[in-house]
All heavy atoms as an XYZ file, in Angstrom:
976
protein
N      24.271     26.992    -91.925
C      23.142     27.370    -91.086
C      23.699     27.959    -89.788
O      24.609     27.387    -89.190
C      22.264     26.149    -90.811
C      21.034     26.471    -90.023
S      19.659     25.285    -90.094
C      20.387     23.763    -89.633
N      23.126     29.051    -89.320
C      23.624     29.682    -88.091
C      23.509     28.760    -86.871
O      22.571     27.971    -86.751
C      22.716     30.898    -87.914
C      22.152     31.171    -89.257
C      22.061     29.839    -89.941
N      24.470     28.883    -85.992
C      24.466     28.137    -84.732
C      23.167     28.372    -83.960
O      22.632     27.456    -83.320
C      25.678     28.550    -83.895
C      25.818     27.928    -82.512
C      25.904     26.413    -82.604
C      27.026     28.504    -81.802
N      22.639     29.578    -84.022
C      21.400     29.899    -83.306
C      20.252     28.996    -83.753
O      19.399     28.614    -82.942
C      21.037     31.365    -83.512
N      20.217     28.632    -85.033
C      19.157     27.727    -85.511
C      19.331     26.326    -84.931
O      18.351     25.643    -84.646
C      19.127     27.679    -87.031
C      18.539     28.913    -87.683
C      18.762     29.161    -89.020
C      17.766     29.831    -86.979
C      18.227     30.289    -89.646
C      17.239     30.950    -87.583
C      17.463     31.173    -88.920
O      16.939     32.276    -89.531
N      20.577     25.896    -84.782
C      20.818     24.610    -84.132
C      20.372     24.667    -82.673
O      19.862     23.675    -82.127
C      22.290     24.223    -84.246
C      22.668     23.851    -85.650
C      23.416     24.601    -86.508
C      22.295     22.674    -86.356
N      23.526     23.947    -87.719
C      22.852     22.767    -87.649
C      21.540     21.544    -86.029
C      22.674     21.774    -88.608
C      21.368     20.553    -86.989
C      21.934     20.670    -88.257
N      20.529     25.817    -82.048
C      20.050     25.990    -80.669
C      18.532     25.894    -80.604
O      17.983     25.370    -79.624
C      20.533     27.322    -80.101
S      22.315     27.354    -79.787
N      17.859     26.377    -81.631
C      16.399     26.237    -81.689
C      16.040     24.747    -81.731
O      15.120     24.305    -81.030
C      15.798     26.993    -82.898
C      14.334     26.637    -83.097
C      15.968     28.503    -82.710
N      16.770     23.971    -82.514
C      16.513     22.524    -82.564
C      16.739     21.884    -81.195
O      15.914     21.081    -80.734
C      17.404     21.862    -83.617
C      17.297     20.343    -83.706
C      15.878     19.917    -84.101
C      18.317     19.785    -84.677
N      17.822     22.245    -80.537
C      18.092     21.698    -79.202
C      16.976     22.075    -78.238
O      16.490     21.241    -77.470
C      19.464     22.176    -78.691
C      20.582     21.573    -79.545
C      19.658     21.830    -77.211
C      21.944     22.215    -79.331
N      16.554     23.336    -78.278
C      15.466     23.785    -77.403
C      14.162     23.060    -77.717
O      13.358     22.813    -76.815
C      15.280     25.299    -77.525
N      13.952     22.703    -78.973
C      12.743     21.969    -79.355
C      12.776     20.534    -78.853
O      11.734     19.967    -78.504
C      12.576     21.985    -80.879
N      13.954     19.947    -78.791
C      14.086     18.547    -78.362
C      14.197     18.394    -76.850
O      13.859     17.340    -76.300
C      15.302     17.911    -79.042
C      15.222     17.816    -80.565
C      16.532     17.267    -81.123
C      14.034     16.977    -81.002
N      14.663     19.428    -76.172
C      14.862     19.359    -74.723
C      13.617     18.905    -73.954
O      13.723     18.045    -73.070
C      15.372     20.707    -74.194
C      15.677     20.773    -72.705
C      16.765     19.781    -72.306
C      16.100     22.187    -72.318
N      12.424     19.413    -74.270
C      11.250     18.956    -73.518
C      11.019     17.446    -73.628
O      10.586     16.814    -72.664
C      10.084     19.718    -74.150
C      10.699     20.875    -74.840
C      12.081     20.454    -75.229
N      11.329     16.877    -74.769
C      11.085     15.444    -74.963
C      12.107     14.605    -74.217
O      11.783     13.538    -73.703
C      11.039     15.130    -76.462
C       9.932     15.932    -77.093
C      10.201     17.097    -77.799
C       8.598     15.568    -76.887
C       9.174     17.873    -78.309
C       7.570     16.337    -77.411
C       7.861     17.484    -78.113
O       6.838     18.250    -78.611
N      13.329     15.101    -74.118
C      14.341     14.428    -73.299
C      13.895     14.448    -71.838
O      13.963     13.427    -71.136
C      15.719     15.107    -73.468
C      16.731     14.564    -72.468
C      16.225     14.943    -74.891
N      13.410     15.591    -71.383
C      12.944     15.703    -69.997
C      11.718     14.841    -69.739
O      11.591     14.223    -68.679
C      12.643     17.170    -69.665
C      13.863     18.074    -69.610
C      13.441     19.539    -69.591
C      14.730     17.737    -68.418
N      10.808     14.785    -70.693
C       9.617     13.945    -70.552
C       9.986     12.473    -70.456
O       9.419     11.724    -69.651
N      10.940     12.048    -71.270
C      11.403     10.658    -71.228
C      12.087     10.377    -69.893
O      11.858      9.342    -69.272
C      12.351     10.396    -72.392
C      12.776      8.978    -72.521
C      11.596      8.099    -72.865
C      12.061      6.676    -73.120
N      10.936      5.760    -73.248
N      12.914     11.320    -69.436
C      13.587     11.159    -68.148
C      12.565     11.039    -67.011
O      12.751     10.255    -66.083
C      14.542     12.330    -67.885
C      15.213     12.250    -66.542
C      16.321     11.442    -66.355
C      14.719     12.959    -65.449
C      16.936     11.354    -65.109
C      15.324     12.876    -64.213
C      16.424     12.073    -64.054
O      17.017     11.976    -62.809
N      11.494     11.802    -67.096
C      10.469     11.780    -66.046
C       9.865     10.391    -65.887
O       9.451     10.025    -64.791
C       9.375     12.799    -66.352
N       9.826      9.622    -66.949
C       9.211      8.294    -66.888
C      10.222      7.160    -66.735
O       9.828      6.000    -66.700
C       8.367      8.064    -68.132
C       7.092      8.866    -68.135
C       6.198      8.410    -69.271
C       4.845      9.040    -69.168
N       3.914      8.495    -70.167
N      11.497      7.498    -66.625
C      12.518      6.455    -66.465
C      12.268      5.640    -65.205
O      12.053      6.195    -64.125
C      13.906      7.083    -66.361
C      14.666      7.292    -67.657
C      16.014      7.915    -67.365
C      14.829      6.026    -68.442
N      12.307      4.331    -65.362
C      12.168      3.449    -64.214
C      10.764      3.350    -63.662
O      10.559      2.804    -62.585
N       9.775      3.889    -64.383
C       8.392      3.871    -63.915
C       7.555      3.104    -64.925
O       7.678      3.322    -66.138
C       7.850      5.317    -63.765
C       6.398      5.316    -63.353
C       8.697      6.099    -62.777
N       6.723      2.196    -64.436
C       5.830      1.468    -65.340
C       4.910      2.467    -66.029
O       4.401      3.397    -65.404
C       5.021      0.441    -64.559
N       4.724      2.273    -67.323
C       3.943      3.228    -68.088
C       2.925      2.507    -68.957
O       3.202      1.443    -69.498
C       4.890      4.064    -68.969
O       4.185      5.011    -69.697
N       1.750      3.086    -69.077
C       0.701      2.543    -69.944
C       0.596      3.466    -71.159
O       0.109      4.593    -71.045
C      -0.628      2.498    -69.178
C      -1.754      1.908    -70.008
O      -1.548      1.632    -71.205
O      -2.844      1.721    -69.451
N       1.051      3.000    -72.293
C       1.087      3.832    -73.488
C      -0.305      4.164    -74.024
O      -0.455      5.063    -74.837
C       1.926      3.162    -74.585
C       2.373      4.154    -75.622
O       2.698      5.290    -75.284
N       2.387      3.738    -76.866
N      -1.334      3.477    -73.535
C      -2.700      3.826    -73.957
C      -3.145      5.138    -73.317
O      -3.960      5.864    -73.874
C      -3.670      2.699    -73.606
C      -3.441      1.445    -74.455
C      -4.301      0.332    -73.972
N      -3.821      0.008    -72.619
C      -4.274     -0.978    -71.884
N      -5.246     -1.721    -72.317
N      -3.781     -1.221    -70.699
N      -2.638      5.421    -72.123
C      -2.979      6.645    -71.382
C      -1.698      7.270    -70.826
O      -1.533      7.380    -69.603
C      -3.944      6.327    -70.244
C      -5.169      5.578    -70.685
C      -5.283      4.205    -70.483
C      -6.207      6.243    -71.331
C      -6.404      3.512    -70.912
C      -7.326      5.554    -71.761
C      -7.418      4.190    -71.551
O      -8.525      3.517    -71.981
N      -0.795      7.700    -71.699
C       0.531      8.123    -71.227
C       0.518      9.338    -70.317
O       1.357      9.463    -69.437
C       1.294      8.415    -72.517
C       0.238      8.686    -73.529
C      -0.939      7.836    -73.134
N      -0.439     10.212    -70.453
C      -0.459     11.424    -69.625
C      -0.972     11.156    -68.213
O      -0.737     11.952    -67.317
C      -1.273     12.514    -70.299
C      -0.593     12.975    -71.577
C      -1.379     14.028    -72.287
N      -0.786     14.288    -73.582
C      -0.121     15.380    -73.889
N       0.025     16.336    -73.002
N       0.398     15.538    -75.076
N      -1.638     10.052    -68.028
C      -2.131      9.720    -66.688
C      -1.025      9.181    -65.785
O      -1.169      9.155    -64.575
C      -3.282      8.729    -66.790
C      -4.517      9.349    -67.431
C      -5.669      8.381    -67.579
O      -5.639      7.306    -66.933
O      -6.595      8.699    -68.331
N       0.076      8.769    -66.380
C       1.194      8.233    -65.596
C       1.839      9.289    -64.706
O       2.395      8.975    -63.657
C       2.287      7.671    -66.522
C       1.839      6.443    -67.286
O       0.891      5.786    -66.842
O       2.449      6.150    -68.329
N       1.790     10.539    -65.122
C       2.533     11.583    -64.421
C       2.023     11.837    -63.006
O       2.789     12.244    -62.145
C       2.537     12.872    -65.237
C       3.302     12.720    -66.528
C       2.655     12.682    -67.747
C       4.686     12.585    -66.508
C       3.375     12.521    -68.929
C       5.408     12.425    -67.678
C       4.742     12.391    -68.884
O       5.453     12.228    -70.044
N       0.763     11.577    -62.753
C       0.211     11.802    -61.419
C       0.810     10.862    -60.377
O       0.807     11.171    -59.192
C      -1.305     11.633    -61.430
C      -1.997     12.711    -62.227
O      -1.406     13.803    -62.385
O      -3.121     12.473    -62.705
N       1.302      9.718    -60.820
C       1.798      8.705    -59.893
C       3.327      8.641    -59.830
O       3.865      7.692    -59.271
C       1.243      7.330    -60.295
C      -0.268      7.332    -60.294
O      -0.894      7.873    -59.393
N      -0.867      6.754    -61.315
N       3.991      9.605    -60.375
C       5.449      9.588    -60.380
C       6.015      9.973    -59.013
O       5.402     10.745    -58.276
C       5.980     10.583    -61.413
C       5.701     10.275    -62.878
C       6.186     11.423    -63.752
C       6.356      8.974    -63.294
N       7.206      9.472    -58.692
C       7.895      9.936    -57.487
C       8.236     11.426    -57.631
O       8.280     11.947    -58.751
C       9.173      9.090    -57.450
C       8.981      7.998    -58.433
C       7.935      8.428    -59.394
N       8.484     12.117    -56.524
C       8.712     13.569    -56.569
C       9.772     14.028    -57.578
O       9.551     14.986    -58.313
C       9.118     13.915    -55.137
C       8.448     12.873    -54.307
C       8.478     11.620    -55.145
N      10.914     13.368    -57.627
C      11.980     13.777    -58.546
C      11.495     13.665    -59.996
O      11.754     14.546    -60.811
C      13.225     12.923    -58.325
C      14.408     13.343    -59.152
C      15.627     12.500    -58.786
C      16.823     12.869    -59.619
N      17.976     12.044    -59.301
N      10.776     12.608    -60.300
C      10.265     12.427    -61.657
C       9.169     13.440    -61.978
O       9.071     13.922    -63.106
C       9.741     11.002    -61.836
C      10.827      9.969    -61.662
O      11.351      9.803    -60.559
N      11.182      9.279    -62.719
N       8.359     13.781    -60.978
C       7.321     14.817    -61.193
C       7.973     16.165    -61.476
O       7.493     16.937    -62.296
C       6.390     14.910    -59.983
C       5.191     14.000    -60.098
C       4.054     14.417    -59.181
N       4.460     14.676    -57.814
C       4.477     13.779    -56.841
N       4.118     12.547    -57.073
N       4.846     14.119    -55.628
N       9.078     16.437    -60.782
C       9.790     17.694    -61.052
C      10.379     17.680    -62.454
O      10.384     18.704    -63.147
C      10.869     17.935    -59.996
C      10.282     18.288    -58.621
C      11.345     18.764    -57.651
N      12.427     17.823    -57.433
C      12.415     16.860    -56.525
N      11.364     16.707    -55.731
N      13.452     16.057    -56.383
N      10.853     16.520    -62.917
C      11.356     16.416    -64.299
C      10.217     16.668    -65.278
O      10.408     17.324    -66.311
C      11.978     15.039    -64.541
N       9.036     16.170    -64.959
C       7.883     16.424    -65.829
C       7.515     17.909    -65.817
O       7.179     18.475    -66.859
C       6.688     15.575    -65.403
C       5.486     15.803    -66.279
C       5.529     15.524    -67.639
C       4.311     16.324    -65.755
C       4.428     15.749    -68.450
C       3.209     16.546    -66.556
C       3.275     16.258    -67.905
O       2.186     16.488    -68.698
N       7.615     18.546    -64.667
C       7.349     19.983    -64.602
C       8.380     20.748    -65.432
O       8.039     21.716    -66.121
C       7.363     20.455    -63.146
N       9.634     20.310    -65.404
C      10.673     20.930    -66.233
C      10.353     20.722    -67.708
O      10.564     21.615    -68.533
C      12.041     20.354    -65.884
N       9.834     19.553    -68.041
C       9.391     19.253    -69.418
C       8.316     20.250    -69.856
O       8.406     20.850    -70.931
C       8.861     17.819    -69.471
C       7.862     17.534    -70.535
N       8.225     17.230    -71.834
C       6.518     17.495    -70.501
C       7.125     17.026    -72.555
N       6.083     17.183    -71.762
N       7.320     20.443    -68.990
C       6.245     21.380    -69.323
C       6.774     22.801    -69.472
O       6.387     23.525    -70.393
C       5.158     21.335    -68.244
C       4.376     20.047    -68.246
C       3.404     19.984    -67.099
O       3.766     20.246    -65.951
N       2.163     19.647    -67.406
N       7.659     23.205    -68.589
C       8.209     24.553    -68.657
C       9.028     24.743    -69.930
O       8.967     25.799    -70.561
C       9.059     24.844    -67.420
C       9.490     26.278    -67.380
O      10.561     26.606    -67.870
N       8.644     27.135    -66.829
N       9.779     23.727    -70.321
C      10.564     23.815    -71.558
C       9.641     23.953    -72.771
O       9.948     24.704    -73.703
C      11.472     22.596    -71.695
N       8.507     23.257    -72.748
C       7.530     23.408    -73.835
C       6.941     24.816    -73.857
O       6.736     25.397    -74.930
C       6.389     22.394    -73.680
C       6.680     20.964    -74.082
C       5.514     20.063    -73.674
C       6.965     20.846    -75.567
N       6.676     25.355    -72.688
C       6.046     26.682    -72.585
C       6.974     27.800    -73.056
O       6.514     28.793    -73.622
C       5.638     26.954    -71.132
C       4.539     26.045    -70.632
C       4.431     26.003    -69.119
O       5.242     26.666    -68.429
O       3.558     25.283    -68.613
N       8.264     27.665    -72.826
C       9.190     28.740    -73.159
C       9.769     28.622    -74.559
O      10.322     29.598    -75.077
C      10.351     28.799    -72.141
O      11.043     27.553    -72.141
C       9.835     29.120    -70.744
N       9.642     27.459    -75.175
C      10.236     27.256    -76.495
C       9.720     28.211    -77.575
O      10.536     28.779    -78.315
C      10.062     25.804    -76.962
C      10.438     25.621    -78.396
C      11.769     25.668    -78.778
C       9.465     25.452    -79.369
C      12.126     25.532    -80.115
C       9.816     25.323    -80.704
C      11.155     25.359    -81.083
N       8.412     28.413    -77.723
C       7.947     29.254    -78.841
C       8.558     30.651    -78.847
O       8.965     31.150    -79.906
C       6.432     29.316    -78.656
C       6.097     28.084    -77.888
C       7.271     27.861    -76.973
N       8.638     31.298    -77.687
C       9.195     32.644    -77.643
C      10.654     32.644    -78.088
O      11.086     33.500    -78.861
C       9.042     33.275    -76.268
C       9.675     34.636    -76.189
C       9.142     35.707    -76.887
C      10.824     34.836    -75.443
C       9.740     36.962    -76.841
C      11.432     36.086    -75.393
C      10.889     37.152    -76.095
N      11.424     31.686    -77.591
C      12.831     31.614    -77.971
C      12.980     31.410    -79.475
O      13.763     32.109    -80.128
C      13.542     30.489    -77.207
C      14.922     30.193    -77.723
C      15.945     31.113    -77.571
C      15.194     28.995    -78.367
C      17.230     30.843    -78.054
C      16.469     28.724    -78.845
C      17.482     29.642    -78.692
N      12.247     30.466    -80.032
C      12.356     30.183    -81.463
C      11.990     31.408    -82.298
O      12.702     31.762    -83.246
C      11.459     28.994    -81.827
N      10.908     32.062    -81.939
C      10.485     33.254    -82.671
C      11.506     34.376    -82.511
O      11.823     35.088    -83.479
C       9.073     33.695    -82.210
C       8.730     35.070    -82.724
C       8.044     32.674    -82.668
N      12.038     34.540    -81.327
C      13.037     35.590    -81.099
C      14.255     35.389    -81.995
O      14.762     36.350    -82.593
C      13.450     35.616    -79.625
N      14.730     34.147    -82.106
C      15.890     33.864    -82.951
C      15.578     34.168    -84.409
O      16.354     34.845    -85.096
C      16.359     32.401    -82.777
C      17.353     32.002    -83.869
C      16.969     32.196    -81.397
N      14.436     33.704    -84.885
C      14.070     33.940    -86.290
C      13.916     35.435    -86.559
O      14.423     35.953    -87.573
C      12.797     33.157    -86.667
C      12.290     33.557    -88.036
C      13.072     31.653    -86.611
N      13.238     36.141    -85.685
C      13.059     37.584    -85.864
C      14.409     38.296    -85.862
O      14.693     39.130    -86.726
C      12.115     38.165    -84.790
C      10.674     37.747    -85.079
C      12.240     39.680    -84.706
C       9.688     38.101    -83.992
N      15.249     37.970    -84.889
C      16.549     38.645    -84.793
C      17.369     38.441    -86.066
O      17.938     39.395    -86.606
C      17.316     38.139    -83.571
N      17.415     37.211    -86.555
C      18.247     36.948    -87.728
C      17.637     37.508    -89.012
O      18.365     38.004    -89.868
C      18.525     35.451    -87.852
C      19.438     34.886    -86.753
C      19.626     33.397    -86.915
C      20.784     35.604    -86.731
N      16.318     37.469    -89.134
C      15.716     38.008    -90.359
C      15.720     39.532    -90.370
O      15.649     40.139    -91.437
C      14.276     37.495    -90.568
O      13.475     37.849    -89.447
C      14.258     35.994    -90.790
N      15.816     40.147    -89.193
C      15.835     41.609    -89.118
C      17.255     42.174    -89.095
O      17.451     43.365    -88.895
C      15.063     42.090    -87.882
C      13.581     41.756    -87.900
S      12.696     42.508    -89.271
C      12.870     44.235    -88.890
N      18.242     41.298    -89.287
C      19.602     41.765    -89.452
C      20.415     41.963    -88.186
O      21.414     42.685    -88.197
N      20.017     41.327    -87.107
C      20.826     41.401    -85.882
C      22.179     40.746    -86.150
O      22.286     39.849    -86.988
C      20.114     40.695    -84.736
N      23.215     41.170    -85.445
C      24.542     40.583    -85.667
C      24.539     39.073    -85.382
O      24.167     38.638    -84.287
C      25.442     41.314    -84.673
C      24.691     42.541    -84.270
C      23.243     42.230    -84.442
N      24.941     38.310    -86.370
C      24.915     36.850    -86.271
C      25.714     36.342    -85.072
O      25.247     35.478    -84.330
C      25.438     36.223    -87.572
C      25.491     34.706    -87.612
C      24.097     34.114    -87.421
C      26.104     34.237    -88.917
N      26.900     36.880    -84.869
C      27.745     36.437    -83.757
C      27.024     36.616    -82.424
O      27.036     35.729    -81.574
C      29.073     37.198    -83.752
C      29.935     36.857    -82.566
C      30.701     35.698    -82.565
C      29.954     37.667    -81.427
C      31.481     35.358    -81.474
C      30.735     37.337    -80.329
C      31.488     36.177    -80.358
O      32.252     35.834    -79.266
N      26.368     37.751    -82.255
C      25.693     38.040    -80.988
C      24.485     37.132    -80.793
O      24.271     36.614    -79.690
C      25.269     39.521    -80.927
O      26.418     40.334    -81.186
C      24.696     39.878    -79.574
N      23.710     36.928    -81.849
C      22.549     36.029    -81.749
C      23.027     34.616    -81.419
O      22.451     33.943    -80.551
C      21.705     36.044    -83.041
C      20.572     35.029    -82.958
C      21.161     37.437    -83.312
N      24.077     34.157    -82.104
C      24.613     32.824    -81.818
C      25.056     32.701    -80.364
O      24.731     31.725    -79.680
C      25.802     32.515    -82.733
C      25.389     32.155    -84.133
O      24.254     31.766    -84.399
N      26.322     32.280    -85.064
N      25.782     33.696    -79.886
C      26.271     33.684    -78.512
C      25.114     33.651    -77.512
O      25.107     32.851    -76.567
C      27.152     34.907    -78.264
C      27.812     35.014    -76.893
C      28.843     33.911    -76.722
C      28.467     36.374    -76.740
N      24.122     34.497    -77.730
C      22.972     34.536    -76.822
C      22.154     33.251    -76.903
O      21.636     32.772    -75.878
C      22.100     35.752    -77.127
C      22.704     37.110    -76.753
C      21.837     38.243    -77.281
C      22.894     37.219    -75.251
N      22.040     32.673    -78.083
C      21.282     31.425    -78.235
C      21.964     30.288    -77.474
O      21.294     29.483    -76.806
C      21.117     31.074    -79.706
N      23.273     30.215    -77.546
C      24.004     29.193    -76.794
C      23.826     29.424    -75.291
O      23.586     28.479    -74.526
C      25.498     29.170    -77.185
C      26.318     28.314    -76.225
C      25.658     28.677    -78.623
N      23.915     30.667    -74.868
C      23.701     30.995    -73.460
C      22.302     30.572    -73.014
O      22.124     30.012    -71.925
C      23.913     32.490    -73.222
C      23.668     32.992    -71.794
C      24.563     32.275    -70.790
C      23.867     34.501    -71.732
N      21.307     30.807    -73.865
C      19.939     30.407    -73.555
C      19.867     28.890    -73.319
O      19.257     28.436    -72.348
C      18.997     30.826    -74.688
C      17.573     30.415    -74.460
C      16.706     31.220    -73.721
C      17.075     29.217    -74.957
C      15.397     30.841    -73.493
C      15.758     28.830    -74.736
C      14.931     29.647    -74.008
O      13.633     29.263    -73.777
N      20.487     28.118    -74.202
C      20.456     26.652    -74.067
C      21.134     26.225    -72.770
O      20.610     25.373    -72.039
C      21.119     25.978    -75.293
C      20.303     26.235    -76.559
C      21.323     24.481    -75.056
C      18.874     25.706    -76.512
N      22.268     26.807    -72.467
C      22.968     26.473    -71.219
C      22.077     26.782    -70.017
O      21.951     25.968    -69.083
C      24.314     27.231    -71.125
C      24.925     27.119    -69.736
C      25.278     26.724    -72.184
N      21.417     27.931    -70.041
C      20.528     28.312    -68.934
C      19.328     27.383    -68.838
O      18.905     27.021    -67.735
C      20.078     29.767    -69.093
C      21.166     30.812    -68.845
C      20.698     32.189    -69.302
C      21.575     30.836    -67.375
N      18.768     26.987    -69.974
C      17.598     26.092    -69.944
C      17.976     24.706    -69.421
O      17.200     24.077    -68.700
C      16.962     25.983    -71.333
C      16.264     27.244    -71.800
C      15.189     27.741    -70.864
N      14.230     26.687    -70.579
C      13.275     26.756    -69.669
N      13.125     27.841    -68.949
N      12.448     25.761    -69.481
N      19.150     24.226    -69.767
C      19.603     22.935    -69.234
C      19.841     23.068    -67.728
O      19.441     22.193    -66.948
C      20.857     22.439    -69.982
C      20.484     22.056    -71.418
C      21.506     21.267    -69.246
C      21.672     21.783    -72.333
N      20.464     24.161    -67.317
C      20.669     24.402    -65.881
C      19.324     24.482    -65.167
O      19.158     23.923    -64.070
C      21.473     25.686    -65.668
N      18.357     25.159    -65.776
C      17.022     25.270    -65.193
C      16.423     23.882    -64.971
O      15.880     23.590    -63.898
C      16.113     26.103    -66.106
C      14.710     26.178    -65.639
N      13.741     25.292    -66.076
C      14.086     27.004    -64.769
C      12.598     25.587    -65.494
N      12.776     26.615    -64.700
N      16.520     23.030    -65.976
C      15.955     21.675    -65.857
C      16.631     20.896    -64.730
O      15.951     20.238    -63.927
C      16.100     20.933    -67.183
N      17.947     20.982    -64.660
C      18.669     20.266    -63.601
C      18.304     20.803    -62.219
O      18.105     20.027    -61.273
C      20.174     20.353    -63.837
C      20.677     19.596    -65.069
C      22.141     19.921    -65.332
C      20.454     18.099    -64.912
N      18.206     22.110    -62.104
C      17.821     22.704    -60.818
C      16.389     22.319    -60.444
O      16.080     22.134    -59.265
C      17.978     24.225    -60.876
C      19.432     24.705    -60.949
C      19.490     26.168    -61.348
C      20.156     24.457    -59.629
N      15.525     22.195    -61.441
C      14.148     21.760    -61.194
C      14.144     20.322    -60.677
O      13.538     20.010    -59.649
C      13.338     21.846    -62.488
C      11.914     22.303    -62.315
C      11.371     23.233    -63.180
C      11.108     21.812    -61.303
C      10.069     23.667    -63.047
C       9.803     22.240    -61.156
C       9.290     23.164    -62.036
O       7.996     23.589    -61.882
N      14.844     19.446    -61.387
C      14.873     18.026    -61.029
C      15.453     17.821    -59.629
O      14.940     17.018    -58.850
C      15.656     17.226    -62.084
C      14.878     17.209    -63.406
C      15.948     15.812    -61.603
C      15.677     16.745    -64.604
N      16.510     18.576    -59.317
C      17.180     18.389    -58.034
C      16.674     19.338    -56.945
O      17.339     19.542    -55.929
C      18.696     18.463    -58.218
C      19.206     17.299    -59.018
C      19.572     17.464    -60.343
C      19.269     16.032    -58.464
C      20.010     16.386    -61.106
C      19.708     14.950    -59.206
C      20.079     15.128    -60.533
N      15.483     19.905    -57.171
C      14.723     20.635    -56.158
C      15.488     21.819    -55.552
O      15.644     21.912    -54.335
C      14.255     19.674    -55.058
C      13.074     20.228    -54.300
O      12.381     21.124    -54.763
N      12.838     19.690    -53.114
N      15.917     22.712    -56.421
C      16.600     23.940    -56.000
C      15.763     25.129    -56.472
O      16.100     25.789    -57.454
C      18.011     23.988    -56.604
C      18.898     22.845    -56.191
C      19.184     22.862    -54.705
O      19.474     23.907    -54.129
N      19.078     21.708    -54.070
N      14.638     25.412    -55.792
C      13.674     26.375    -56.316
C      14.182     27.807    -56.477
O      13.848     28.473    -57.456
C      12.504     26.306    -55.340
C      13.036     25.676    -54.104
C      14.191     24.829    -54.517
N      14.978     28.302    -55.550
C      15.446     29.682    -55.665
C      16.387     29.837    -56.856
O      16.218     30.730    -57.690
C      16.135     30.132    -54.367
O      15.197     30.003    -53.290
C      16.603     31.573    -54.462
N      17.378     28.962    -56.931
C      18.320     29.010    -58.058
C      17.589     28.770    -59.374
O      17.881     29.422    -60.385
C      19.421     27.973    -57.866
N      16.635     27.846    -59.365
C      15.857     27.557    -60.570
C      15.133     28.805    -61.050
O      15.149     29.128    -62.245
C      14.843     26.444    -60.283
C      13.970     26.106    -61.476
C      12.804     25.229    -61.085
N      11.753     26.065    -60.530
C      11.016     25.747    -59.480
N      11.209     24.633    -58.823
N      10.077     26.561    -59.060
N      14.512     29.539    -60.149
C      13.782     30.747    -60.524
C      14.714     31.821    -61.075
O      14.367     32.507    -62.042
C      13.002     31.295    -59.331
O      12.000     30.378    -58.951
N      15.890     31.957    -60.479
C      16.868     32.936    -60.973
C      17.347     32.565    -62.375
O      17.474     33.430    -63.245
C      18.048     33.034    -60.008
C      17.739     33.661    -58.650
C      18.932     33.508    -57.705
C      17.337     35.117    -58.807
N      17.600     31.287    -62.597
C      18.054     30.836    -63.914
C      16.926     30.982    -64.931
O      17.169     31.373    -66.083
C      18.589     29.389    -63.836
C      18.826     28.806    -65.219
C      19.873     29.365    -63.018
N      15.694     30.708    -64.521
C      14.549     30.918    -65.416
C      14.483     32.376    -65.855
O      14.337     32.679    -67.040
C      13.239     30.523    -64.720
C      12.019     30.854    -65.527
C      11.565     29.989    -66.492
C      11.331     32.041    -65.326
C      10.443     30.295    -67.252
C      10.219     32.370    -66.077
C       9.767     31.485    -67.047
N      14.606     33.285    -64.896
C      14.557     34.720    -65.213
C      15.703     35.117    -66.143
O      15.511     35.897    -67.084
C      14.591     35.542    -63.927
N      16.874     34.573    -65.901
C      18.020     34.880    -66.764
C      17.778     34.383    -68.185
O      18.068     35.096    -69.155
C      19.293     34.261    -66.186
N      17.238     33.176    -68.324
C      16.952     32.635    -69.656
C      15.902     33.484    -70.376
O      16.023     33.748    -71.584
C      16.498     31.181    -69.563
N      14.893     33.931    -69.644
C      13.885     34.794    -70.264
C      14.500     36.130    -70.685
O      14.180     36.655    -71.752
C      12.703     35.015    -69.320
C      11.809     33.801    -69.159
S      11.150     33.161    -70.715
C      10.062     34.484    -71.201
N      15.389     36.662    -69.860
C      16.064     37.920    -70.206
C      16.909     37.740    -71.466
O      16.952     38.634    -72.324
C      16.923     38.394    -69.039
N      17.553     36.605    -71.601
C      18.342     36.331    -72.808
C      17.416     36.253    -74.021
O      17.726     36.799    -75.087
C      19.176     35.043    -72.651
C      19.773     34.597    -73.975
C      20.275     35.257    -71.618
N      16.264     35.598    -73.870
C      15.294     35.543    -74.968
C      14.828     36.933    -75.382
O      14.735     37.250    -76.583
N      14.552     37.779    -74.418
C      14.142     39.163    -74.706
C      15.290     39.907    -75.390
O      15.063     40.649    -76.355
C      13.687     39.881    -73.413
C      13.501     41.371    -73.656
C      12.403     39.251    -72.889
N      16.508     39.684    -74.926
C      17.664     40.344    -75.544
C      17.795     39.932    -77.009
O      18.062     40.779    -77.879
C      18.940     40.002    -74.775
N      17.600     38.666    -77.293
C      17.648     38.207    -78.686
C      16.560     38.903    -79.496
O      16.809     39.400    -80.597
C      17.494     36.669    -78.765
C      18.703     35.972    -78.143
C      17.302     36.219    -80.221
C      18.524     34.478    -77.934
N      15.371     38.964    -78.941
C      14.234     39.559    -79.637
C      14.470     41.033    -79.975
O      14.158     41.479    -81.079
C      12.971     39.404    -78.779
C      11.719     39.854    -79.457
C      10.970     38.976    -80.217
C      11.281     41.163    -79.338
C       9.807     39.392    -80.852
C      10.122     41.595    -79.963
C       9.379     40.703    -80.724
N      15.000     41.789    -79.024
C      15.157     43.247    -79.227
C      16.478     43.611    -79.900
O      16.667     44.774    -80.270
C      14.995     44.033    -77.907
C      13.636     43.783    -77.283
C      16.114     43.743    -76.944
N      17.356     42.664    -80.088
C      18.668     42.943    -80.673
C      18.601     43.723    -81.990
O      19.386     44.654    -82.178
C      19.420     41.625    -80.846
C      20.926     41.679    -80.974
C      21.564     42.432    -79.824
C      21.472     40.261    -81.044
N      17.691     43.410    -82.902
C      17.650     44.171    -84.159
C      17.382     45.670    -83.962
O      17.788     46.480    -84.802
C      16.505     43.524    -84.940
C      16.353     42.179    -84.372
C      16.746     42.294    -82.923
N      16.743     46.046    -82.887
C      16.460     47.464    -82.644
C      17.740     48.252    -82.362
O      17.728     49.473    -82.469
C      15.491     47.604    -81.469
N      18.815     47.566    -82.018
C      20.060     48.231    -81.648
C      21.169     48.055    -82.674
O      22.326     48.332    -82.388
C      20.530     47.735    -80.286
C      19.543     48.006    -79.201
C      18.693     46.998    -78.770
C      19.461     49.263    -78.636
C      17.759     47.255    -77.776
C      18.513     49.525    -77.645
C      17.665     48.513    -77.211
N      20.821     47.599    -83.866
C      21.884     47.380    -84.874
C      22.338     48.676    -85.504
O      21.709     49.686    -85.465
C      21.436     46.384    -85.935
C      20.267     46.853    -86.784
C      19.956     45.819    -87.819
C      18.807     46.384    -88.682
N      18.586     45.723    -89.857
């Protein structure tokens, strides 16, 4: 299985890791789990925002990888870009959690550009 597909799995799991991190050390009521987020400390709220952002960006990345590979884009290049995407998304989450908005926005834009590059790669084969 291509490395890029494993990156899709990592990107799919990343939001749940961030969501769990957001609730670390905070009392939680599993009957109303989404109501807990309003009462989180700032760092945990930022982790939850990173969780939401990871959920929002995942579909495009996953579709881009599948399209690129099914349309015959070079496997090595898709794999390389997919790994870069994961590194950028992890950096984005860390920058979000540690309140670095300018760097976070730049890394977000870079990750989106990588996703677009994966998507359009078959057009240049």
